[in-house]
N, C-alpha and C positions, 0 to 999 in steps of 0.2 A: 524940353519935356516938362510937363506940368507936374506939380507935387502929387496931384490926384492920380495921374497916370503912372508915375513911378511907384506909388504905394499900391496900386491895384494889381490884380492878377489877370493874366491872359486867359480868356475863355477858350474852350475847345474849338469853336468855330474860327476864331482868330488864329489859333495855332495851326489848324488845318490850312488856312489861307497862306500862312507863312511857309509851310511845307511845300505848297504848290509853287511859290516863288523860288524856293531853293531848288526844286526839281528842274525848273526852267533854266536856272543859272548853272546847274551842275555840269552840263557838257563842256563848259569852259574851264573847269577845274581839273587839276591833276587827279586822276583816279586813285583810290586807295589800293594798297597791295592786295588786300583780300578780294576786292572787286575783280582784279585781274585773275587771281586764282579761281574765283567762283565762275568766271566766264566759261570754264570747261564743263560746268554743270555736273561736277563730280563731288558728292558729299565727302568722300575720303580726302580729297585735296583740300576742301574747305576745313575739315577737321584738323589736318596736319598743319596747314597754313596758319590757322588760328593759334594752335599751340606754339608754333614758332614765333608768332607775333607778340606774345606776352612779354612785356618789358623790353621791347625791341622797336627801333625806329622802322618806319614803313619801307624805306628804300633797302634797308638791310634784310627785312623779311622777304621782300620781293626777290632779291638776288638769291637768298638762301633757299627759298622754296623752289625756284627754278633749278638750282643745282641738285637738290635732293630728288625732285621729280624726274630729272633726267636719269637718275640711277634707279629709282623705285617709285612707282605710282599706284601700288596696290599693297594691301596688308602683307600678302605673301612675299612679294619682292622686298619690301622694307624689312621684314623679319630676317631675311637672308643676309642683310648687311650687318657687318660687325659694328659694335658701338663706336669704335675708332673711326670707321669709314663715314658713319653718319656725322660724327663730330666734325670731321674735316669738311664735309659737304655743307653743314649749316653754320659753321663759324663765319662771322663773329656775333651771331644772335646772343642775346642775354642768356646766361646759364646754359650754354650750349652742351656742356657735358651732361648735366642733369636732364636736359631736354632729349638728348640722344637716348638715354635709358627710358625716359617716359614714352617716346615714340615707339620703341621696340615693344614695350609692355602693352601699349594701346593696340599695336598691330596683332600681338599674340591674343589679347582679349577678343578682338574682332573675329579672329579665326576660330578660337575655341568656343566662344559664347554666342556669336552671331553669324556663323557660317561665312565669315569673311566680308560681311556687309555692314556698313554703318547704319545703326538704327535711327529711325526718324522720330522716335519717342524721346521726349525730354528726360524723363526719369531714367530710361535705359542709357542715354548718353551720360548722364550724371554719375552713373555707376562705373564709368571708365576711369581708370587711374589718370589723375592730373586734369580732368575735365570739370570745370566749374560752370556756373550759370551763364556767364558771358559766352564761353565757347559753345556750350550746348545750344543756347538760343541762336547763336550765329549759324551753326550747322543746320538747325531746323529751318531758319529763314533763307539763308543764302545757298544752302546745299539742297534743300528739298522744296523751297518755295512755300512753306507752311507758316501760318501765323505764329509769331513769337516776338518778344521784345528783348533785344540784346543791348545791355547798358554797359558802356565803358566810360572812361573819364570824359570823353568828348560829349557823349549823350547826356551824362549826368550834369556836366557844367552848362551846356547850352540850354537844356530844358529848364534849368533854374535861372540862367541868365536872362532868357526870354521872358521869364515871369510866369510860365505855364504851371510849374509846380514849385513846391518848396520842400526839399528833402535834404538829408544830411549825408547820405551815402548812396552808391550805385544800386544796392539791393532795394532800398526804399524807393529809389527812382523807378526801378522796374515795375514795382507794384502800383505806384502812383500813376504811371503811364498806362498800365493795363486797365486801371479803373477809369481814367479820364479820356483816353484816346480811342477813337473808333478803330475797329480791327482792320479796316481796309488800309490803314496807314502803318500797320505794324511791320510788315515784312521788310520794306526798304528803309525803315527809319534809321537803323544803325549806320549803314553805309552812307546815307545821305548826310547825317549829322557829323560823322567822322570826317568826310570829305570837306564839309563846310567848316569844321573846326581846324582842319589842317590848312585850308586855303584862305579862309576869311576870318572866322571867329576864333582866333588864337587865344590861349589862356591869358597872355599878357599883351596889352596894347592891340586889341582886335581892330580889324580894318572896317570900322563902322561907316566911314565915308563912302565906301563902295559896297556896302552890305545890302542885299535884296530884302532883308528883314528889318531894316532900320526904322521904318515907319511905325512898326508895331512893337518892337523890342523894348522891354522895360529896363534893359541894361543893368540888371541886378549885379552888384559887386564890381562893375566896371569903373576903374579909377582913371585909367588913361587909355586913349584910343587914337587911331590914325584915320 
């Protein structure tokens, strides 16, 4: 890589080309847990699955989601479960006791404030207990198929590593991507980059030798690779 290329920033056209390469490679990767949950096209499942996924490994999230949805897959049935039963179903996700209480409160809010339906509006989602921008944007995109940009650690790291943006935290990354990236790329961005980050572009020692983006990647911050 030349010094000029390393110092330069990736433009929007190049980033879009990289995303196209990643989409073509994605079928060979292990899918994310939330992609499996979202396959049902149910915003409630996406919402609950995302809340379970916070600070939890993907395989743990997938198993916990399956156990919980076998017991309850609507706000009404979830609210009928005791906190202890929810805890047993979702263990060992991170903070499972706290999450059990959060899930019941979210279910109650959906019933009392939204007639048992998950709202598609970002601000309405953010008004739910325990729902931050990452979760809200994921529900909007994966649950409803509407434009939004969900930024987690993978999206933040990879967007900066590629050299497309230069930001300090996920919230800044969301706004930078909203400003620079064409809306047609927003909906699937999170799941694509999360799968890419889990399978290829890991935080430490990414698999650059087999990466479909290697020709254009600025490799910002990469010290060691495979």
